[in-house]
N, C-alpha and C positions, 0 to 999 in steps of 0.2 A: 706607759703610764705615769703622771708626774703629781704631786699634791694637790694643784689644784683640779685638775681632773678628776682625779678621786675623790676630792670634798663636789665638787660639781654630782658625779656620779651617785654619791650617798643620797646628796639633796635634793637628787632628781626623784627616788625611790622616792622621801618622804612627802615633798613637796606635791610631786604628778597627783599625790594618793587623793587632791581634791575636784581633780574632774573627774574620775569615773564613778568616786560618791555623790560627785552633784550629777550624774547623768542615770545614777541606781535607784536616786533615793527623790531628789527633786521634785521629778512625777507624781510620786507614790503620795509623797508628803502633801502636795500641791490641791490632788483631785481629793485629799481627803479637809482640808484647812480654808479651802479657797472658796469663795462665793458660788461662781460658778463652777462647772467640772470642766466647759471649755476652757479655762482660763487654766488647767491645774500643771499642764508645761510652759506657764511665764515665767515662774523662774529659774528655767534653765535655758530658756530665751533672754530671758535678761541677765545672765551670766555672760552669755557669748557677747551678747551690748557688748560687756565686761570687757572680753577679753578685748575687743575692736577698739577702744579707748583706752585700754589700759596698754597697747600697743605703743599710744602715742605717749603715755605718760610714762611708761618705762622709759625707755629711749633716752625721752626731756629728762627724767630724774636722773638715771645711770651717767648722762656725758654733763652733770650737774655734780654729782660729788661720786662718780666710779661707780663701779659693776657691785664691791664686797656692800657696802652700804647701802648700795639701791635692792640686793637680794634680802638683807638681814629685814630694810623696814618693809617689803613684802612675807616675809615668814612671818614678822609679827604680827602684818595688822590680816593677814590668812587667820592666826589663830583666833586673833579678838574678835572679826567675822562669821568664825565658824561657831564661837560661842553665842555670839550675837541669833545667831540663826538656830543654835540650841531653845534658847529665851524663847524665841519666837515659835517654834514648836510648842513649848513647855505650854506658852500662853495663847495657842490657836489665832495668830496674829498672822493671817497672811502676809500684807504690808513688808510689817517687817522683815517678814524670810522671806521676799523678793529683795529689797533694800540690803540684806546679807548678801544676796548671792549675786549680787551687782556687784560690789564690792569683793568678790571671792575671785568674782571672773578677774577683775583687775590685779587681782594678786596674782593669777595665773598667766596672765599677760608676761610678768616677772620668769617665769618658770620657764614659759615659751621662750627666755634669751637665754636661757643658759646653754644650748648648744652653740651659740655665736658664740658666748666664753668659752667651751668646748674646743670648739676649732683656732680660736686667739692661742688656749693653752699648751697649743703645741704646733712645731713647724708643720708650714702650709701644706709642705707633702703629704704627711700624717692627718690633716684635718678630719678628712673624710672616717679616719677609724676612729678618732676622737668623738666624732658623731656617732658611729654606730654603738659606741660603746655607750657613751650615754641614754643612748635609743634602749638599753637593754633597760635601765632603768625605769624606763616610763613601761614595759612590761610587767616589773615585777611591783610595780605603782596599782595595775590594772588588776590584780589577784591581791594583793595587801588593804587597800582599801576599803572595796567591798566587803571582804571576809569579815575585817576590825570593824564597819559598819553594822553588819549584820550580828554579829557575835555579842556586839555591846546593847542593840537597839534596846534591852527590858530593864537596862543601866538604872534609869530611873526609874520607878515601880510607877505602874499608871499615865506613863508618858511617853508613849511609842515613840521611838529613835530618837531622842531627846541626846541618850548615851552616845548615839550613830553620832551626830556633829560634837561633843564632848570628847569622840576618839579621836575625830580629823583633828581638833582642837591640837591636840598632844602631839600627831603625825605632822602636822604646819607647821609645828614649833620648833622640832630638832633640826632643822637645818641653818634657825638661828645663831644656835650652839657651833654646828662645823664651822660654819660661814666668818668666823672670830679667828682664822686661822687659814682663811681665804688669803693669799696673796694677789689683790689688784695690782692693773700698770696705771701707769699717770693718764689722768685723763686729757682725753683729746677732745680740746674744744674746736673741731672742725664747723667752718659752715654750709651750711644747710645749701648747696645750689640749683633754684629751680628754672636754669636756662634751657635753651634746647628745643624739642620741639611742642606746638601744643599737646593740649590733652586729644582734641581732635588726629592730629596727625599721626601718636601712638595708636590712638584705638584704631585706625584705620587700618592698619595695618591683618592680614590674615593672620598671619604667627599669631602675633598679641591676641586677638582675637580668640584661637584656638587655645592657647592658652590662659587667659582669662576663662575661658569657657568651661577648659576642664577643670579648675581649679574651684573655679563658683559652684555649676551645678554638681560636680563630683561632691562638694562640702556637703551641699544644701540636701543633696539625696540620701546621703548616711545619715545626717543631724536629723530633717524629717523621719527616717524611719526606726533612726538610731532612741528617738528621745520619747516615739511612742510604744517603743517596745516595754518598758516595766508594765507600763501601763495596760497594753492589752494583754501581755501575760500574767500578770499579777492581779488587775482591777477585772480585767471583764474575760482573761480566762482561767481562774479561779486557781492558779498554776505558786506554787509556796515563793515565801521571796527569797529561798535558798537556792530554786533550782534560775529563780530570775537574777540571781546575783553571778549566777555560772556562767550564763548568757552574755552578760556586760566584760564581765573579764574575760573572756575569752574572744569577746570583740574587741573589746578595747588592745589587747596583747596583737590581736591579727593586723590591727590597724600599724602597730608598729615592726614586728618580728619581721616586715619583707623590706623593710626600709635597710637590711644588710644587702641585698641583692639587686634590690630595683635600679640605684647607680647604676650598676652592671650593665644589668638589661637595657637602660637608656642609650649607652655606650653600643653595645655592643645591635641592637636592631632599629634603637631613634625613637625620639618621642611620642611622635604619632604611633606606632607600633604598641609601643607599652600602654598607652592611652586604649586603645580597641581591648587590650587585654583587660586592662579595668576595668572598662563597659559590660564584656564577656563574665564578668565576676557579679557584678550589677546584674546582667539578664539570669544568671542563675538563682540568684537571690528573691528574686522574682517568681523566677519558674517555681521557687521551691515552696511560697509564700501561696501558689494559689490553692494548696494541695490542706486540707485538713492542718488548723494547729494543734502541732502538740511540740514539745518540747525539743528532740531533736530537728524539727523544724524551723525550728527561731534558731537552735544552737547554731546549726549549718546557716543559716540562711543570713544571720549575723556575722560571722564567720568569714564569708566570701564575700557582704558588703565592708569590711573590715581592708580586708584585700584589695577589694577592687579599689576605695578610697587613698590608700597606701600610693597604688600605681598612678589615678589621678591626680592628684594631689602633688604628688615628687615631679611629675612630669609638666604641668601649668608650670609649679614654679622655678624648675629649674629651668623650661622654656622660653621662660616669660624673661631673665638673664638676659637673654640672646637676641632682645627685639629691640634695646635699648644701647643709646652712651654710656659712659660713668657719666656725664656730665646731668643726666634726665633720671638717674638712678631714682632719685629719690621722688621727683614726679610722676613716676613708672609705678614704683613699688606704691607709692601713698594711692594712686589711685587704683591700682589694683585691694592691695589690702580694704580699701576702704565697700567693693563692690562684691570682695569676696565674705567680708564678716556680714553685710547686710542682708546679703541672700541668704549667708548660714543661719542669722537671726529668722528670719522672715520661716525657713525651713522649720526651726524649730520651734519657734512660734506657731504655727498650723497647725502641726503635728498635734497638738493637744485637740485641737477643733475637727479638723476631717476623723483622727480616730474616735471621735463623742459623737461624729455624723455618720459615718462612714462605719471601713472592717480594715482590719487587717491587708486583706485582699487589694481590696478596694483602691489605699493608701500605694500599694504593689504599682499596681497598673497605674495610678497617677503618677509614676514617676520615669513609665518608659518613653513619654515626648521626650523631657529632660536630655534622656542618654540617649534618642535621637538626635536632637540639638548638638550634641557634645560630637557627634558621628561626623553630622553633616557641614560644622568646622573645624573638624581635623580636615577632612575632605578636601574643604575649600583652601586649605593652607598649603597642602602638600598640591594643592594642581597649583596653586599661584607660585609655588616655592620653583616644581620646573619650567616656569618659563620665566624666572627674575629666581638663582638660589640667590638668598641669604642668611639661612642658616643651615649650618652642618652639622651634622651628625656627628655628637658626641661620642 
């Protein structure tokens, strides 16, 4: 542990609360103030689009001003747009609420950069441990954010949830103070190199397709079900907001906690086997959801959904870096992230439509073909690798 890593971990605890609060409340608030019920999850989807665009904004900003100022600007921005979200709820303005969520998403893209800053704060051989320590901050955020949002929802009388976003504004401002003590390294004006193979040549690799499919569809399935959960539980099944919050909290925690062992599993049994295990956990989620909806059904389904996402997303991400050369990394990563976050946003946006038109059970059944696609892509890549080994098990 060093000063920068401690500051990053503390900042992660407070800054990342924007993610579980958005998942927890945006769909419920959207169902109350949107002109059409099918648009209830639009704020959540727009925040995902904000993350995708923000990934570019965050990288460019920090290349110009450094991590310290970049993180401070993002923290202040998250605070201001959380206040704007509270204002939109107070005035029942769906358009402004969507606008605020978009920029909260951009702010979350900066928070996702904390893991890279954590790795840079220690020696290279200690980077995995540093990132693992940082991930514990996300677990605490999963409980802190929704809990405070739930307790403060009545803070402004006759305007439910305004207090929730005012509380979020306070939480997201705390990193501004913490980063005043952060020691930023000298800005590296690195030139982006887009040489190497073409996009078509990159994507024609079976391993690249496997990595992309695991990340994109693994993320889409998780988002599709996670976004619909608050609406299904609280709005349709009439379960309490407190119970809904507990399910979301345990889900987000299950997304990050397995990170402590996922890397070890990949090294021990290989990327494909970890991907298969991830699909197995997704299958458990679908199986549980076939039965009547109860609190514990939702709880265990969302826990297994989170674990499955962790295995699929980390496997897909770590496998991707083995499919391109150093000079191709920006091209390959850019293509991967564009597709992953586009599919991610599509899954979030369609969740509101499907939960309104169908049911929780049907939504889980819809996910099964995409699980099969991930399996087929992995089988194809494994078969191709036996003929022409190019990716070794790490």
